[in-house]
mmCIF entry with sequence, helices, sheets and N, C-alpha, C, O atoms, coordinates in Angstrom:
data_MODEL
# 
_entry.id   MODEL 
# 
_entity.id                         1 
_entity.type                       polymer 
_entity.pdbx_number_of_molecules   1 
# 
_entity_poly.entity_id                      1 
_entity_poly.type                           'polypeptide(L)' 
_entity_poly.nstd_linkage                   no 
_entity_poly.nstd_monomer                   no 
_entity_poly.pdbx_seq_one_letter_code       
;(UNK)(UNK)(UNK)(UNK)(UNK)(UNK)(UNK)(UNK)(UNK)(UNK)(UNK)(UNK)(UNK)(UNK)(UNK)(UNK)
(UNK)(UNK)(UNK)(UNK)(UNK)(UNK)(UNK)(UNK)(UNK)(UNK)(UNK)(UNK)(UNK)(UNK)(UNK)(UNK)
(UNK)(UNK)(UNK)(UNK)(UNK)(UNK)(UNK)(UNK)(UNK)(UNK)(UNK)(UNK)(UNK)(UNK)(UNK)(UNK)
(UNK)(UNK)(UNK)(UNK)(UNK)
;
_entity_poly.pdbx_seq_one_letter_code_can   XXXXXXXXXXXXXXXXXXXXXXXXXXXXXXXXXXXXXXXXXXXXXXXXXXXXX 
_entity_poly.pdbx_strand_id                 A 
# 
loop_
_entity_poly_seq.entity_id 
_entity_poly_seq.num 
_entity_poly_seq.mon_id 
_entity_poly_seq.hetero 
1 1  UNK n 
1 2  UNK n 
1 3  UNK n 
1 4  UNK n 
1 5  UNK n 
1 6  UNK n 
1 7  UNK n 
1 8  UNK n 
1 9  UNK n 
1 10 UNK n 
1 11 UNK n 
1 12 UNK n 
1 13 UNK n 
1 14 UNK n 
1 15 UNK n 
1 16 UNK n 
1 17 UNK n 
1 18 UNK n 
1 19 UNK n 
1 20 UNK n 
1 21 UNK n 
1 22 UNK n 
1 23 UNK n 
1 24 UNK n 
1 25 UNK n 
1 26 UNK n 
1 27 UNK n 
1 28 UNK n 
1 29 UNK n 
1 30 UNK n 
1 31 UNK n 
1 32 UNK n 
1 33 UNK n 
1 34 UNK n 
1 35 UNK n 
1 36 UNK n 
1 37 UNK n 
1 38 UNK n 
1 39 UNK n 
1 40 UNK n 
1 41 UNK n 
1 42 UNK n 
1 43 UNK n 
1 44 UNK n 
1 45 UNK n 
1 46 UNK n 
1 47 UNK n 
1 48 UNK n 
1 49 UNK n 
1 50 UNK n 
1 51 UNK n 
1 52 UNK n 
1 53 UNK n 
# 
_struct_asym.id          A 
_struct_asym.entity_id   1 
# 
loop_
_struct_conf.conf_type_id 
_struct_conf.id 
_struct_conf.pdbx_PDB_helix_id 
_struct_conf.beg_label_comp_id 
_struct_conf.beg_label_asym_id 
_struct_conf.beg_label_seq_id 
_struct_conf.pdbx_beg_PDB_ins_code 
_struct_conf.end_label_comp_id 
_struct_conf.end_label_asym_id 
_struct_conf.end_label_seq_id 
_struct_conf.pdbx_end_PDB_ins_code 
_struct_conf.beg_auth_comp_id 
_struct_conf.beg_auth_asym_id 
_struct_conf.beg_auth_seq_id 
_struct_conf.end_auth_comp_id 
_struct_conf.end_auth_asym_id 
_struct_conf.end_auth_seq_id 
_struct_conf.pdbx_PDB_helix_class 
_struct_conf.details 
_struct_conf.pdbx_PDB_helix_length 
HELX_P HELX_P1 AA1 UNK A 6  ? UNK A 20 ? UNK A 6  UNK A 20 1 ? 15 
HELX_P HELX_P2 AA2 UNK A 23 ? UNK A 45 ? UNK A 23 UNK A 45 1 ? 23 
HELX_P HELX_P3 AA3 UNK A 46 ? UNK A 48 ? UNK A 46 UNK A 48 5 ? 3  
# 
_struct_conf_type.id          HELX_P 
_struct_conf_type.criteria    ? 
_struct_conf_type.reference   ? 
# 
loop_
_atom_site.group_PDB 
_atom_site.id 
_atom_site.type_symbol 
_atom_site.label_atom_id 
_atom_site.label_alt_id 
_atom_site.label_comp_id 
_atom_site.label_asym_id 
_atom_site.label_entity_id 
_atom_site.label_seq_id 
_atom_site.pdbx_PDB_ins_code 
_atom_site.Cartn_x 
_atom_site.Cartn_y 
_atom_site.Cartn_z 
_atom_site.occupancy 
_atom_site.B_iso_or_equiv 
_atom_site.pdbx_formal_charge 
_atom_site.auth_seq_id 
_atom_site.auth_comp_id 
_atom_site.auth_asym_id 
_atom_site.auth_atom_id 
_atom_site.pdbx_PDB_model_num 
ATOM 1   N N  . UNK A 1 1  ? 88.109  107.931 96.396  1.00 0.00 ? 1  UNK A N  1 
ATOM 2   C CA . UNK A 1 1  ? 88.382  107.293 97.634  1.00 0.00 ? 1  UNK A CA 1 
ATOM 3   C C  . UNK A 1 1  ? 89.275  108.148 98.577  1.00 0.00 ? 1  UNK A C  1 
ATOM 4   O O  . UNK A 1 1  ? 90.399  108.499 98.216  1.00 0.00 ? 1  UNK A O  1 
ATOM 5   N N  . UNK A 1 2  ? 88.806  108.449 99.683  1.00 0.00 ? 2  UNK A N  1 
ATOM 6   C CA . UNK A 1 2  ? 89.599  109.331 100.575 1.00 0.00 ? 2  UNK A CA 1 
ATOM 7   C C  . UNK A 1 2  ? 90.512  108.496 101.437 1.00 0.00 ? 2  UNK A C  1 
ATOM 8   O O  . UNK A 1 2  ? 90.297  107.318 101.721 1.00 0.00 ? 2  UNK A O  1 
ATOM 9   N N  . UNK A 1 3  ? 91.588  109.236 101.843 1.00 0.00 ? 3  UNK A N  1 
ATOM 10  C CA . UNK A 1 3  ? 92.668  108.577 102.603 1.00 0.00 ? 3  UNK A CA 1 
ATOM 11  C C  . UNK A 1 3  ? 92.366  108.825 104.088 1.00 0.00 ? 3  UNK A C  1 
ATOM 12  O O  . UNK A 1 3  ? 92.193  109.971 104.505 1.00 0.00 ? 3  UNK A O  1 
ATOM 13  N N  . UNK A 1 4  ? 92.306  107.747 104.882 1.00 0.00 ? 4  UNK A N  1 
ATOM 14  C CA . UNK A 1 4  ? 92.141  107.872 106.326 1.00 0.00 ? 4  UNK A CA 1 
ATOM 15  C C  . UNK A 1 4  ? 93.431  107.540 107.011 1.00 0.00 ? 4  UNK A C  1 
ATOM 16  O O  . UNK A 1 4  ? 94.057  106.520 106.723 1.00 0.00 ? 4  UNK A O  1 
ATOM 17  N N  . UNK A 1 5  ? 93.835  108.408 107.927 1.00 0.00 ? 5  UNK A N  1 
ATOM 18  C CA . UNK A 1 5  ? 95.125  108.087 108.603 1.00 0.00 ? 5  UNK A CA 1 
ATOM 19  C C  . UNK A 1 5  ? 94.898  106.810 109.572 1.00 0.00 ? 5  UNK A C  1 
ATOM 20  O O  . UNK A 1 5  ? 93.781  106.548 110.019 1.00 0.00 ? 5  UNK A O  1 
ATOM 21  N N  . UNK A 1 6  ? 95.991  106.073 109.846 1.00 0.00 ? 6  UNK A N  1 
ATOM 22  C CA . UNK A 1 6  ? 95.773  104.972 110.670 1.00 0.00 ? 6  UNK A CA 1 
ATOM 23  C C  . UNK A 1 6  ? 95.066  105.246 112.035 1.00 0.00 ? 6  UNK A C  1 
ATOM 24  O O  . UNK A 1 6  ? 94.308  104.401 112.512 1.00 0.00 ? 6  UNK A O  1 
ATOM 25  N N  . UNK A 1 7  ? 95.299  106.346 112.616 1.00 0.00 ? 7  UNK A N  1 
ATOM 26  C CA . UNK A 1 7  ? 94.728  106.717 113.890 1.00 0.00 ? 7  UNK A CA 1 
ATOM 27  C C  . UNK A 1 7  ? 93.209  106.861 113.774 1.00 0.00 ? 7  UNK A C  1 
ATOM 28  O O  . UNK A 1 7  ? 92.475  106.483 114.687 1.00 0.00 ? 7  UNK A O  1 
ATOM 29  N N  . UNK A 1 8  ? 92.758  107.391 112.684 1.00 0.00 ? 8  UNK A N  1 
ATOM 30  C CA . UNK A 1 8  ? 91.271  107.527 112.479 1.00 0.00 ? 8  UNK A CA 1 
ATOM 31  C C  . UNK A 1 8  ? 90.628  106.141 112.331 1.00 0.00 ? 8  UNK A C  1 
ATOM 32  O O  . UNK A 1 8  ? 89.575  105.828 112.886 1.00 0.00 ? 8  UNK A O  1 
ATOM 33  N N  . UNK A 1 9  ? 91.366  105.318 111.518 1.00 0.00 ? 9  UNK A N  1 
ATOM 34  C CA . UNK A 1 9  ? 90.865  103.893 111.284 1.00 0.00 ? 9  UNK A CA 1 
ATOM 35  C C  . UNK A 1 9  ? 90.785  103.202 112.668 1.00 0.00 ? 9  UNK A C  1 
ATOM 36  O O  . UNK A 1 9  ? 89.772  102.576 112.979 1.00 0.00 ? 9  UNK A O  1 
ATOM 37  N N  . UNK A 1 10 ? 91.797  103.308 113.462 1.00 0.00 ? 10 UNK A N  1 
ATOM 38  C CA . UNK A 1 10 ? 91.790  102.559 114.715 1.00 0.00 ? 10 UNK A CA 1 
ATOM 39  C C  . UNK A 1 10 ? 90.722  103.104 115.647 1.00 0.00 ? 10 UNK A C  1 
ATOM 40  O O  . UNK A 1 10 ? 90.131  102.328 116.399 1.00 0.00 ? 10 UNK A O  1 
ATOM 41  N N  . UNK A 1 11 ? 90.451  104.383 115.633 1.00 0.00 ? 11 UNK A N  1 
ATOM 42  C CA . UNK A 1 11 ? 89.416  104.971 116.496 1.00 0.00 ? 11 UNK A CA 1 
ATOM 43  C C  . UNK A 1 11 ? 88.058  104.523 115.999 1.00 0.00 ? 11 UNK A C  1 
ATOM 44  O O  . UNK A 1 11 ? 87.158  104.278 116.803 1.00 0.00 ? 11 UNK A O  1 
ATOM 45  N N  . UNK A 1 12 ? 87.901  104.418 114.774 1.00 0.00 ? 12 UNK A N  1 
ATOM 46  C CA . UNK A 1 12 ? 86.580  103.867 114.196 1.00 0.00 ? 12 UNK A CA 1 
ATOM 47  C C  . UNK A 1 12 ? 86.387  102.436 114.541 1.00 0.00 ? 12 UNK A C  1 
ATOM 48  O O  . UNK A 1 12 ? 85.279  101.996 114.850 1.00 0.00 ? 12 UNK A O  1 
ATOM 49  N N  . UNK A 1 13 ? 87.454  101.713 114.492 1.00 0.00 ? 13 UNK A N  1 
ATOM 50  C CA . UNK A 1 13 ? 87.389  100.226 114.878 1.00 0.00 ? 13 UNK A CA 1 
ATOM 51  C C  . UNK A 1 13 ? 87.066  100.149 116.329 1.00 0.00 ? 13 UNK A C  1 
ATOM 52  O O  . UNK A 1 13 ? 86.272  99.292  116.717 1.00 0.00 ? 13 UNK A O  1 
ATOM 53  N N  . UNK A 1 14 ? 87.609  100.960 117.135 1.00 0.00 ? 14 UNK A N  1 
ATOM 54  C CA . UNK A 1 14 ? 87.313  100.918 118.615 1.00 0.00 ? 14 UNK A CA 1 
ATOM 55  C C  . UNK A 1 14 ? 85.925  101.302 118.927 1.00 0.00 ? 14 UNK A C  1 
ATOM 56  O O  . UNK A 1 14 ? 85.352  100.779 119.882 1.00 0.00 ? 14 UNK A O  1 
ATOM 57  N N  . UNK A 1 15 ? 85.314  102.228 118.143 1.00 0.00 ? 15 UNK A N  1 
ATOM 58  C CA . UNK A 1 15 ? 83.917  102.594 118.374 1.00 0.00 ? 15 UNK A CA 1 
ATOM 59  C C  . UNK A 1 15 ? 83.035  101.412 117.974 1.00 0.00 ? 15 UNK A C  1 
ATOM 60  O O  . UNK A 1 15 ? 82.069  101.101 118.672 1.00 0.00 ? 15 UNK A O  1 
ATOM 61  N N  . UNK A 1 16 ? 83.367  100.722 116.816 1.00 0.00 ? 16 UNK A N  1 
ATOM 62  C CA . UNK A 1 16 ? 82.569  99.640  116.403 1.00 0.00 ? 16 UNK A CA 1 
ATOM 63  C C  . UNK A 1 16 ? 82.682  98.443  117.428 1.00 0.00 ? 16 UNK A C  1 
ATOM 64  O O  . UNK A 1 16 ? 81.710  97.740  117.705 1.00 0.00 ? 16 UNK A O  1 
ATOM 65  N N  . UNK A 1 17 ? 83.860  98.275  117.935 1.00 0.00 ? 17 UNK A N  1 
ATOM 66  C CA . UNK A 1 17 ? 84.107  97.215  118.992 1.00 0.00 ? 17 UNK A CA 1 
ATOM 67  C C  . UNK A 1 17 ? 83.225  97.449  120.168 1.00 0.00 ? 17 UNK A C  1 
ATOM 68  O O  . UNK A 1 17 ? 82.788  96.465  120.764 1.00 0.00 ? 17 UNK A O  1 
ATOM 69  N N  . UNK A 1 18 ? 82.924  98.622  120.553 1.00 0.00 ? 18 UNK A N  1 
ATOM 70  C CA . UNK A 1 18 ? 82.022  98.858  121.727 1.00 0.00 ? 18 UNK A CA 1 
ATOM 71  C C  . UNK A 1 18 ? 80.702  98.313  121.479 1.00 0.00 ? 18 UNK A C  1 
ATOM 72  O O  . UNK A 1 18 ? 80.102  97.760  122.402 1.00 0.00 ? 18 UNK A O  1 
ATOM 73  N N  . UNK A 1 19 ? 80.148  98.423  120.231 1.00 0.00 ? 19 UNK A N  1 
ATOM 74  C CA . UNK A 1 19 ? 78.824  97.897  120.039 1.00 0.00 ? 19 UNK A CA 1 
ATOM 75  C C  . UNK A 1 19 ? 78.852  96.407  119.716 1.00 0.00 ? 19 UNK A C  1 
ATOM 76  O O  . UNK A 1 19 ? 77.876  95.730  120.039 1.00 0.00 ? 19 UNK A O  1 
ATOM 77  N N  . UNK A 1 20 ? 79.878  95.853  119.113 1.00 0.00 ? 20 UNK A N  1 
ATOM 78  C CA . UNK A 1 20 ? 79.868  94.537  118.666 1.00 0.00 ? 20 UNK A CA 1 
ATOM 79  C C  . UNK A 1 20 ? 80.477  93.565  119.779 1.00 0.00 ? 20 UNK A C  1 
ATOM 80  O O  . UNK A 1 20 ? 80.092  92.400  119.875 1.00 0.00 ? 20 UNK A O  1 
ATOM 81  N N  . UNK A 1 21 ? 81.387  94.082  120.561 1.00 0.00 ? 21 UNK A N  1 
ATOM 82  C CA . UNK A 1 21 ? 82.115  93.243  121.422 1.00 0.00 ? 21 UNK A CA 1 
ATOM 83  C C  . UNK A 1 21 ? 83.347  92.752  120.689 1.00 0.00 ? 21 UNK A C  1 
ATOM 84  O O  . UNK A 1 21 ? 83.598  93.112  119.539 1.00 0.00 ? 21 UNK A O  1 
ATOM 85  N N  . UNK A 1 22 ? 84.152  91.874  121.421 1.00 0.00 ? 22 UNK A N  1 
ATOM 86  C CA . UNK A 1 22 ? 85.383  91.520  120.907 1.00 0.00 ? 22 UNK A CA 1 
ATOM 87  C C  . UNK A 1 22 ? 85.368  90.107  120.320 1.00 0.00 ? 22 UNK A C  1 
ATOM 88  O O  . UNK A 1 22 ? 86.399  89.539  119.961 1.00 0.00 ? 22 UNK A O  1 
ATOM 89  N N  . UNK A 1 23 ? 84.149  89.569  120.242 1.00 0.00 ? 23 UNK A N  1 
ATOM 90  C CA . UNK A 1 23 ? 83.956  88.178  119.775 1.00 0.00 ? 23 UNK A CA 1 
ATOM 91  C C  . UNK A 1 23 ? 84.589  87.907  118.360 1.00 0.00 ? 23 UNK A C  1 
ATOM 92  O O  . UNK A 1 23 ? 85.294  86.914  118.180 1.00 0.00 ? 23 UNK A O  1 
ATOM 93  N N  . UNK A 1 24 ? 84.336  88.763  117.414 1.00 0.00 ? 24 UNK A N  1 
ATOM 94  C CA . UNK A 1 24 ? 84.815  88.460  116.026 1.00 0.00 ? 24 UNK A CA 1 
ATOM 95  C C  . UNK A 1 24 ? 86.374  88.644  115.998 1.00 0.00 ? 24 UNK A C  1 
ATOM 96  O O  . UNK A 1 24 ? 87.064  87.909  115.292 1.00 0.00 ? 24 UNK A O  1 
ATOM 97  N N  . UNK A 1 25 ? 86.892  89.582  116.733 1.00 0.00 ? 25 UNK A N  1 
ATOM 98  C CA . UNK A 1 25 ? 88.339  89.808  116.736 1.00 0.00 ? 25 UNK A CA 1 
ATOM 99  C C  . UNK A 1 25 ? 89.051  88.560  117.293 1.00 0.00 ? 25 UNK A C  1 
ATOM 100 O O  . UNK A 1 25 ? 90.029  88.071  116.729 1.00 0.00 ? 25 UNK A O  1 
ATOM 101 N N  . UNK A 1 26 ? 88.514  88.068  118.426 1.00 0.00 ? 26 UNK A N  1 
ATOM 102 C CA . UNK A 1 26 ? 89.127  86.990  119.058 1.00 0.00 ? 26 UNK A CA 1 
ATOM 103 C C  . UNK A 1 26 ? 89.058  85.746  118.151 1.00 0.00 ? 26 UNK A C  1 
ATOM 104 O O  . UNK A 1 26 ? 90.004  84.960  118.083 1.00 0.00 ? 26 UNK A O  1 
ATOM 105 N N  . UNK A 1 27 ? 87.944  85.590  117.473 1.00 0.00 ? 27 UNK A N  1 
ATOM 106 C CA . UNK A 1 27 ? 87.840  84.432  116.536 1.00 0.00 ? 27 UNK A CA 1 
ATOM 107 C C  . UNK A 1 27 ? 88.837  84.527  115.405 1.00 0.00 ? 27 UNK A C  1 
ATOM 108 O O  . UNK A 1 27 ? 89.449  83.534  115.010 1.00 0.00 ? 27 UNK A O  1 
ATOM 109 N N  . UNK A 1 28 ? 88.989  85.702  114.902 1.00 0.00 ? 28 UNK A N  1 
ATOM 110 C CA . UNK A 1 28 ? 90.058  85.940  113.798 1.00 0.00 ? 28 UNK A CA 1 
ATOM 111 C C  . UNK A 1 28 ? 91.350  85.641  114.284 1.00 0.00 ? 28 UNK A C  1 
ATOM 112 O O  . UNK A 1 28 ? 92.116  84.967  113.595 1.00 0.00 ? 28 UNK A O  1 
ATOM 113 N N  . UNK A 1 29 ? 91.695  86.097  115.469 1.00 0.00 ? 29 UNK A N  1 
ATOM 114 C CA . UNK A 1 29 ? 93.094  85.890  115.984 1.00 0.00 ? 29 UNK A CA 1 
ATOM 115 C C  . UNK A 1 29 ? 93.300  84.457  116.272 1.00 0.00 ? 29 UNK A C  1 
ATOM 116 O O  . UNK A 1 29 ? 94.400  83.972  116.008 1.00 0.00 ? 29 UNK A O  1 
ATOM 117 N N  . UNK A 1 30 ? 92.345  83.703  116.797 1.00 0.00 ? 30 UNK A N  1 
ATOM 118 C CA . UNK A 1 30 ? 92.480  82.250  117.083 1.00 0.00 ? 30 UNK A CA 1 
ATOM 119 C C  . UNK A 1 30 ? 92.654  81.522  115.800 1.00 0.00 ? 30 UNK A C  1 
ATOM 120 O O  . UNK A 1 30 ? 93.519  80.647  115.772 1.00 0.00 ? 30 UNK A O  1 
ATOM 121 N N  . UNK A 1 31 ? 91.919  81.773  114.686 1.00 0.00 ? 31 UNK A N  1 
ATOM 122 C CA . UNK A 1 31 ? 92.038  81.161  113.423 1.00 0.00 ? 31 UNK A CA 1 
ATOM 123 C C  . UNK A 1 31 ? 93.368  81.323  112.821 1.00 0.00 ? 31 UNK A C  1 
ATOM 124 O O  . UNK A 1 31 ? 93.962  80.388  112.284 1.00 0.00 ? 31 UNK A O  1 
ATOM 125 N N  . UNK A 1 32 ? 93.862  82.591  112.921 1.00 0.00 ? 32 UNK A N  1 
ATOM 126 C CA . UNK A 1 32 ? 95.185  82.881  112.334 1.00 0.00 ? 32 UNK A CA 1 
ATOM 127 C C  . UNK A 1 32 ? 96.275  82.177  113.135 1.00 0.00 ? 32 UNK A C  1 
ATOM 128 O O  . UNK A 1 32 ? 97.211  81.628  112.553 1.00 0.00 ? 32 UNK A O  1 
ATOM 129 N N  . UNK A 1 33 ? 96.166  82.185  114.482 1.00 0.00 ? 33 UNK A N  1 
ATOM 130 C CA . UNK A 1 33 ? 97.159  81.451  115.249 1.00 0.00 ? 33 UNK A CA 1 
ATOM 131 C C  . UNK A 1 33 ? 97.181  79.981  114.970 1.00 0.00 ? 33 UNK A C  1 
ATOM 132 O O  . UNK A 1 33 ? 98.253  79.378  114.909 1.00 0.00 ? 33 UNK A O  1 
ATOM 133 N N  . UNK A 1 34 ? 95.984  79.363  114.792 1.00 0.00 ? 34 UNK A N  1 
ATOM 134 C CA . UNK A 1 34 ? 95.956  77.871  114.582 1.00 0.00 ? 34 UNK A CA 1 
ATOM 135 C C  . UNK A 1 34 ? 96.540  77.595  113.187 1.00 0.00 ? 34 UNK A C  1 
ATOM 136 O O  . UNK A 1 34 ? 97.357  76.687  113.027 1.00 0.00 ? 34 UNK A O  1 
ATOM 137 N N  . UNK A 1 35 ? 96.111  78.398  112.151 1.00 0.00 ? 35 UNK A N  1 
ATOM 138 C CA . UNK A 1 35 ? 96.653  78.096  110.852 1.00 0.00 ? 35 UNK A CA 1 
ATOM 139 C C  . UNK A 1 35 ? 98.064  78.372  110.803 1.00 0.00 ? 35 UNK A C  1 
ATOM 140 O O  . UNK A 1 35 ? 98.777  77.659  110.096 1.00 0.00 ? 35 UNK A O  1 
ATOM 141 N N  . UNK A 1 36 ? 98.566  79.346  111.488 1.00 0.00 ? 36 UNK A N  1 
ATOM 142 C CA . UNK A 1 36 ? 99.953  79.666  111.470 1.00 0.00 ? 36 UNK A CA 1 
ATOM 143 C C  . UNK A 1 36 ? 100.821 78.560  112.173 1.00 0.00 ? 36 UNK A C  1 
ATOM 144 O O  . UNK A 1 36 ? 101.919 78.242  111.716 1.00 0.00 ? 36 UNK A O  1 
ATOM 145 N N  . UNK A 1 37 ? 100.310 78.007  113.260 1.00 0.00 ? 37 UNK A N  1 
ATOM 146 C CA . UNK A 1 37 ? 100.912 76.894  113.920 1.00 0.00 ? 37 UNK A CA 1 
ATOM 147 C C  . UNK A 1 37 ? 100.977 75.632  113.047 1.00 0.00 ? 37 UNK A C  1 
ATOM 148 O O  . UNK A 1 37 ? 101.994 74.940  113.009 1.00 0.00 ? 37 UNK A O  1 
ATOM 149 N N  . UNK A 1 38 ? 99.891  75.355  112.362 1.00 0.00 ? 38 UNK A N  1 
ATOM 150 C CA . UNK A 1 38 ? 99.837  74.174  111.480 1.00 0.00 ? 38 UNK A CA 1 
ATOM 151 C C  . UNK A 1 38 ? 100.795 74.314  110.347 1.00 0.00 ? 38 UNK A C  1 
ATOM 152 O O  . UNK A 1 38 ? 101.466 73.342  110.001 1.00 0.00 ? 38 UNK A O  1 
ATOM 153 N N  . UNK A 1 39 ? 100.903 75.504  109.732 1.00 0.00 ? 39 UNK A N  1 
ATOM 154 C CA . UNK A 1 39 ? 101.789 75.682  108.611 1.00 0.00 ? 39 UNK A CA 1 
ATOM 155 C C  . UNK A 1 39 ? 103.129 75.712  109.028 1.00 0.00 ? 39 UNK A C  1 
ATOM 156 O O  . UNK A 1 39 ? 103.961 75.224  108.263 1.00 0.00 ? 39 UNK A O  1 
ATOM 157 N N  . UNK A 1 40 ? 103.522 76.222  110.166 1.00 0.00 ? 40 UNK A N  1 
ATOM 158 C CA . UNK A 1 40 ? 104.856 76.202  110.739 1.00 0.00 ? 40 UNK A CA 1 
ATOM 159 C C  . UNK A 1 40 ? 105.305 74.793  111.046 1.00 0.00 ? 40 UNK A C  1 
ATOM 160 O O  . UNK A 1 40 ? 106.431 74.412  110.724 1.00 0.00 ? 40 UNK A O  1 
ATOM 161 N N  . UNK A 1 41 ? 104.378 73.964  111.710 1.00 0.00 ? 41 UNK A N  1 
ATOM 162 C CA . UNK A 1 41 ? 104.676 72.582  111.942 1.00 0.00 ? 41 UNK A CA 1 
ATOM 163 C C  . UNK A 1 41 ? 104.964 71.799  110.642 1.00 0.00 ? 41 UNK A C  1 
ATOM 164 O O  . UNK A 1 41 ? 105.897 71.000  110.562 1.00 0.00 ? 41 UNK A O  1 
ATOM 165 N N  . UNK A 1 42 ? 104.147 72.061  109.666 1.00 0.00 ? 42 UNK A N  1 
ATOM 166 C CA . UNK A 1 42 ? 104.346 71.371  108.398 1.00 0.00 ? 42 UNK A CA 1 
ATOM 167 C C  . UNK A 1 42 ? 105.636 71.767  107.807 1.00 0.00 ? 42 UNK A C  1 
ATOM 168 O O  . UNK A 1 42 ? 106.362 70.881  107.357 1.00 0.00 ? 42 UNK A O  1 
ATOM 169 N N  . UNK A 1 43 ? 105.994 72.976  107.760 1.00 0.00 ? 43 UNK A N  1 
ATOM 170 C CA . UNK A 1 43 ? 107.191 73.409  107.173 1.00 0.00 ? 43 UNK A CA 1 
ATOM 171 C C  . UNK A 1 43 ? 108.364 72.882  107.872 1.00 0.00 ? 43 UNK A C  1 
ATOM 172 O O  . UNK A 1 43 ? 109.321 72.484  107.209 1.00 0.00 ? 43 UNK A O  1 
ATOM 173 N N  . UNK A 1 44 ? 108.380 72.838  109.254 1.00 0.00 ? 44 UNK A N  1 
ATOM 174 C CA . UNK A 1 44 ? 109.565 72.322  109.896 1.00 0.00 ? 44 UNK A CA 1 
ATOM 175 C C  . UNK A 1 44 ? 109.652 70.784  109.809 1.00 0.00 ? 44 UNK A C  1 
ATOM 176 O O  . UNK A 1 44 ? 110.743 70.239  109.642 1.00 0.00 ? 44 UNK A O  1 
ATOM 177 N N  . UNK A 1 45 ? 108.551 70.111  109.916 1.00 0.00 ? 45 UNK A N  1 
ATOM 178 C CA . UNK A 1 45 ? 108.530 68.621  109.920 1.00 0.00 ? 45 UNK A CA 1 
ATOM 179 C C  . UNK A 1 45 ? 108.733 68.041  108.523 1.00 0.00 ? 45 UNK A C  1 
ATOM 180 O O  . UNK A 1 45 ? 109.165 66.895  108.407 1.00 0.00 ? 45 UNK A O  1 
ATOM 181 N N  . UNK A 1 46 ? 108.452 68.751  107.512 1.00 0.00 ? 46 UNK A N  1 
ATOM 182 C CA . UNK A 1 46 ? 108.644 68.138  106.176 1.00 0.00 ? 46 UNK A CA 1 
ATOM 183 C C  . UNK A 1 46 ? 110.079 67.806  105.826 1.00 0.00 ? 46 UNK A C  1 
ATOM 184 O O  . UNK A 1 46 ? 110.336 66.951  104.979 1.00 0.00 ? 46 UNK A O  1 
ATOM 185 N N  . UNK A 1 47 ? 111.061 68.514  106.507 1.00 0.00 ? 47 UNK A N  1 
ATOM 186 C CA . UNK A 1 47 ? 112.474 68.178  106.293 1.00 0.00 ? 47 UNK A CA 1 
ATOM 187 C C  . UNK A 1 47 ? 112.920 66.959  106.991 1.00 0.00 ? 47 UNK A C  1 
ATOM 188 O O  . UNK A 1 47 ? 114.046 66.516  106.767 1.00 0.00 ? 47 UNK A O  1 
ATOM 189 N N  . UNK A 1 48 ? 112.073 66.349  107.871 1.00 0.00 ? 48 UNK A N  1 
ATOM 190 C CA . UNK A 1 48 ? 112.509 65.164  108.583 1.00 0.00 ? 48 UNK A CA 1 
ATOM 191 C C  . UNK A 1 48 ? 111.957 63.889  107.878 1.00 0.00 ? 48 UNK A C  1 
ATOM 192 O O  . UNK A 1 48 ? 112.075 62.797  108.434 1.00 0.00 ? 48 UNK A O  1 
ATOM 193 N N  . UNK A 1 49 ? 111.366 64.007  106.682 1.00 0.00 ? 49 UNK A N  1 
ATOM 194 C CA . UNK A 1 49 ? 110.877 62.864  106.008 1.00 0.00 ? 49 UNK A CA 1 
ATOM 195 C C  . UNK A 1 49 ? 112.089 61.921  105.661 1.00 0.00 ? 49 UNK A C  1 
ATOM 196 O O  . UNK A 1 49 ? 113.173 62.385  105.306 1.00 0.00 ? 49 UNK A O  1 
ATOM 197 N N  . UNK A 1 50 ? 111.860 60.643  105.775 1.00 0.00 ? 50 UNK A N  1 
ATOM 198 C CA . UNK A 1 50 ? 112.889 59.751  105.454 1.00 0.00 ? 50 UNK A CA 1 
ATOM 199 C C  . UNK A 1 50 ? 112.869 59.463  103.951 1.00 0.00 ? 50 UNK A C  1 
ATOM 200 O O  . UNK A 1 50 ? 111.833 59.112  103.385 1.00 0.00 ? 50 UNK A O  1 
ATOM 201 N N  . UNK A 1 51 ? 114.031 59.618  103.321 1.00 0.00 ? 51 UNK A N  1 
ATOM 202 C CA . UNK A 1 51 ? 114.122 59.413  101.869 1.00 0.00 ? 51 UNK A CA 1 
ATOM 203 C C  . UNK A 1 51 ? 114.794 58.025  101.578 1.00 0.00 ? 51 UNK A C  1 
ATOM 204 O O  . UNK A 1 51 ? 116.019 57.903  101.601 1.00 0.00 ? 51 UNK A O  1 
ATOM 205 N N  . UNK A 1 52 ? 113.957 57.001  101.307 1.00 0.00 ? 52 UNK A N  1 
ATOM 206 C CA . UNK A 1 52 ? 114.459 55.653  101.141 1.00 0.00 ? 52 UNK A CA 1 
ATOM 207 C C  . UNK A 1 52 ? 114.761 55.383  99.763  1.00 0.00 ? 52 UNK A C  1 
ATOM 208 O O  . UNK A 1 52 ? 115.024 54.220  99.458  1.00 0.00 ? 52 UNK A O  1 
ATOM 209 N N  . UNK A 1 53 ? 114.765 56.309  98.854  1.00 0.00 ? 53 UNK A N  1 
ATOM 210 C CA . UNK A 1 53 ? 114.883 56.074  97.487  1.00 0.00 ? 53 UNK A CA 1 
ATOM 211 C C  . UNK A 1 53 ? 116.345 56.101  97.102  1.00 0.00 ? 53 UNK A C  1 
ATOM 212 O O  . UNK A 1 53 ? 116.678 55.915  95.931  1.00 0.00 ? 53 UNK A O  1 
# 
């Protein structure tokens, strides 16, 4: 397995994006943002549960 520097990987991704468009990247970013928001809300709000025991 050969080692590719980050700049080469980024250049290759940019060339691929020219042919594919940005649709897949935007979908991935949106899914990650939504999942991150849900997990953050769950983590913050779980501390506000009322403990009646």
